[in-house]
Residue frames as a rotation matrix with the C-alpha (Angstrom) as fourth column:
UNK 1
0.346 -0.154 0.926 26.76
-0.262 0.931 0.253 -36.49
-0.901 -0.330 0.282 20.74
UNK 2
0.928 0.038 0.370 27.05
0.328 0.388 -0.861 -36.75
-0.176 0.921 0.348 16.96
UNK 3
0.698 -0.712 0.081 30.12
-0.587 -0.633 -0.506 -34.53
0.411 0.305 -0.859 17.01
UNK 4
0.092 -0.654 0.750 31.85
-0.859 0.328 0.392 -36.82
-0.503 -0.681 -0.532 19.51
UNK 5
0.514 0.163 0.842 30.90
0.117 0.959 -0.257 -39.98
-0.850 0.230 0.474 17.57
UNK 6
0.982 -0.155 0.109 32.13
0.086 -0.147 -0.985 -38.46
0.169 0.977 -0.131 14.30
UNK 7
0.413 -0.881 0.232 35.42
-0.891 -0.444 -0.100 -37.50
0.191 -0.165 -0.968 15.97
UNK 8
0.110 -0.352 0.930 35.90
-0.560 0.751 0.350 -41.00
-0.821 -0.559 -0.114 17.37
UNK 9
0.739 0.219 0.638 35.13
0.341 0.695 -0.633 -42.61
-0.582 0.685 0.439 14.01
UNK 10
0.911 -0.412 -0.014 37.56
-0.241 -0.506 -0.828 -40.25
0.334 0.758 -0.561 12.29
UNK 11
0.062 -0.907 0.417 40.27
-0.993 -0.098 -0.065 -41.58
0.100 -0.410 -0.907 14.61
UNK 12
0.928 0.367 0.071 39.72
-0.372 0.926 0.071 -45.28
-0.039 -0.092 0.995 13.96
UNK 13
0.452 -0.835 -0.315 43.38
0.050 0.376 -0.925 -45.73
0.891 0.402 0.211 13.01
UNK 14
-0.352 -0.560 0.750 44.42
-0.715 -0.356 -0.602 -44.47
0.603 -0.749 -0.275 16.47
UNK 15
0.371 0.561 0.741 42.01
-0.885 0.454 0.099 -46.95
-0.281 -0.692 0.665 18.09
UNK 16
0.899 -0.074 -0.432 43.32
-0.169 0.851 -0.496 -49.70
0.405 0.519 0.753 15.86
UNK 17
-0.074 -0.997 -0.032 46.87
-0.142 0.042 -0.989 -49.04
0.987 -0.068 -0.145 17.12
UNK 18
-0.357 -0.057 0.932 45.80
-0.887 -0.293 -0.357 -48.56
0.293 -0.954 0.054 20.76
UNK 19
0.518 0.660 0.544 43.71
-0.789 0.615 0.005 -51.73
-0.331 -0.432 0.839 20.84
UNK 20
-0.633 -0.760 0.146 46.33
-0.568 0.585 0.579 -53.75
-0.525 0.284 -0.802 18.91
UNK 21
0.251 0.938 0.241 43.37
-0.403 0.327 -0.855 -54.64
-0.880 0.117 0.460 16.70
UNK 22
-0.721 -0.603 0.341 45.30
0.077 0.420 0.904 -55.39
-0.688 0.678 -0.257 13.48
UNK 23
-0.833 0.429 -0.349 42.60
-0.537 -0.474 0.698 -53.73
0.134 0.769 0.625 11.36
UNK 24
-0.740 0.638 -0.215 39.83
0.665 0.741 -0.090 -55.68
0.102 -0.209 -0.972 13.14
UNK 25
-0.736 0.461 0.496 37.00
-0.152 -0.826 0.543 -53.34
0.660 0.324 0.678 12.14
UNK 26
0.301 0.905 -0.301 34.33
0.205 0.247 0.947 -55.00
0.931 -0.347 -0.112 14.30
UNK 27
0.049 -0.355 -0.934 36.53
0.989 0.147 -0.004 -54.70
0.138 -0.923 0.358 17.43
UNK 28
-0.910 -0.411 0.062 37.19
0.407 -0.911 -0.067 -51.04
0.084 -0.036 0.996 16.74
UNK 29
-0.453 0.821 0.347 33.53
-0.192 -0.470 0.862 -50.33
0.871 0.324 0.370 16.02
UNK 30
0.358 0.582 -0.730 32.44
0.572 0.481 0.664 -52.14
0.738 -0.655 -0.161 19.18
UNK 31
-0.381 -0.581 -0.720 34.85
0.924 -0.273 -0.268 -50.13
-0.041 -0.767 0.640 21.27
UNK 32
-0.964 0.056 0.259 33.59
0.006 -0.973 0.230 -46.85
0.265 0.224 0.938 19.80
UNK 33
-0.077 0.995 -0.068 29.98
-0.013 0.068 0.998 -48.01
0.997 0.078 0.007 20.28
UNK 34
0.104 0.062 -0.993 30.75
0.915 0.386 0.119 -48.73
0.391 -0.920 -0.017 23.93
UNK 35
-0.839 -0.442 -0.317 31.98
0.524 -0.814 -0.252 -45.19
-0.146 -0.378 0.914 24.38
UNK 36
-0.739 0.617 0.270 28.88
-0.270 -0.639 0.720 -43.79
0.617 0.459 0.639 22.67
UNK 37
0.140 0.812 -0.567 26.61
0.388 0.482 0.785 -45.94
0.911 -0.330 -0.248 24.84
UNK 38
-0.250 -0.325 -0.912 28.40
0.968 -0.056 -0.245 -44.70
0.029 -0.944 0.328 27.94
UNK 39
-0.993 -0.116 0.009 27.91
0.116 -0.992 0.051 -41.09
0.003 0.051 0.999 26.83
UNK 40
-0.364 0.930 0.056 24.21
-0.164 -0.124 0.979 -41.73
0.917 0.347 0.197 26.22
UNK 41
0.277 0.450 -0.849 23.74
0.691 0.521 0.501 -43.27
0.667 -0.726 -0.167 29.68
UNK 42
0.136 -0.344 -0.929 25.88
0.859 -0.427 0.284 -40.60
-0.494 -0.836 0.238 31.38
UNK 43
0.532 0.140 0.835 25.16
0.742 -0.553 -0.380 -37.38
0.408 0.821 -0.398 29.45
UNK 44
0.927 -0.267 -0.263 27.07
-0.033 -0.757 0.653 -35.28
-0.373 -0.597 -0.710 31.98
UNK 45
0.088 -0.939 0.332 30.20
0.573 0.321 0.754 -36.64
-0.815 0.124 0.566 30.31
UNK 46
0.224 0.054 0.973 29.26
0.952 -0.225 -0.207 -34.59
0.208 0.973 -0.102 27.26
UNK 47
0.974 0.014 -0.228 30.21
0.096 -0.930 0.354 -31.49
-0.207 -0.366 -0.907 29.25
UNK 48
0.064 -0.996 0.057 33.78
0.217 0.069 0.974 -32.47
-0.974 -0.049 0.221 28.38
UNK 49
0.046 -0.102 -0.994 35.16
-0.867 -0.498 0.011 -31.36
-0.496 0.861 -0.112 25.02
UNK 50
0.949 0.275 -0.156 34.90
-0.314 0.763 -0.565 -33.90
-0.036 0.585 0.810 22.18
UNK 51
0.315 -0.916 -0.248 38.70
-0.459 0.082 -0.884 -33.82
0.831 0.393 -0.395 21.94
UNK 52
-0.412 -0.467 0.782 39.18
-0.907 0.129 -0.401 -34.69
0.086 -0.875 -0.477 25.62
UNK 53
0.510 0.646 0.568 36.67
-0.633 0.729 -0.261 -37.55
-0.583 -0.226 0.781 25.31
UNK 54
0.893 -0.213 -0.397 38.59
-0.241 0.518 -0.821 -38.88
0.380 0.829 0.411 22.33
UNK 55
-0.076 -0.988 0.136 41.94
-0.658 -0.053 -0.751 -38.55
0.749 -0.147 -0.646 24.09
UNK 56
-0.228 0.055 0.972 40.63
-0.914 0.332 -0.233 -40.33
-0.336 -0.942 -0.025 27.19
UNK 57
0.795 0.582 0.171 39.14
-0.468 0.768 -0.436 -43.11
-0.385 0.267 0.883 25.05
UNK 58
0.629 -0.640 -0.441 42.41
-0.272 0.351 -0.896 -43.70
0.728 0.684 0.046 23.19
UNK 59
-0.344 -0.734 0.586 44.31
-0.840 -0.038 -0.541 -43.69
0.419 -0.678 -0.604 26.49
UNK 60
0.175 0.533 0.828 41.85
-0.818 0.547 -0.180 -46.19
-0.548 -0.646 0.531 27.90
UNK 61
0.953 0.179 -0.245 42.26
-0.297 0.713 -0.635 -48.41
0.061 0.678 0.733 24.85
UNK 62
0.202 -0.968 -0.152 46.04
-0.496 0.033 -0.868 -48.21
0.845 0.250 -0.473 25.13
UNK 63
-0.520 -0.372 0.769 45.88
-0.849 0.127 -0.513 -49.26
0.093 -0.920 -0.381 28.79
UNK 64
-0.770 0.265 -0.580 43.44
0.052 0.933 0.356 -52.09
0.636 0.244 -0.732 28.01
UNK 65
-0.821 0.531 -0.211 40.70
0.192 -0.091 -0.977 -50.58
-0.538 -0.842 -0.028 30.18
UNK 66
-0.540 0.679 0.497 37.28
0.754 0.127 0.645 -50.95
0.375 0.723 -0.581 28.58
UNK 67
-0.926 0.372 0.066 34.89
-0.371 -0.864 -0.339 -48.04
-0.069 -0.339 0.938 28.73
UNK 68
-0.511 0.840 -0.182 31.40
0.613 0.504 0.609 -48.96
0.603 0.200 -0.772 29.75
UNK 69
0.103 0.695 0.712 28.48
-0.027 -0.713 0.700 -47.33
0.994 -0.092 -0.055 31.50
UNK 70
0.512 0.034 -0.858 29.70
0.820 0.277 0.500 -48.23
0.255 -0.960 0.114 34.99
């Protein structure tokens, strides 16, 4: 889990662009936290590679689809 979170945090700029956040650090952090919470609640998702989780999260942000535990 830590590896995935670190990867997501290291790509904050990509999330900033995808979310049209205009350097809104709290918005970016909340989005990343939502992903981490989802992974905690659904640990089977951690069977995916960290890179594929990051890619899916950025795609989701680009499309305006929030990631949550549902």
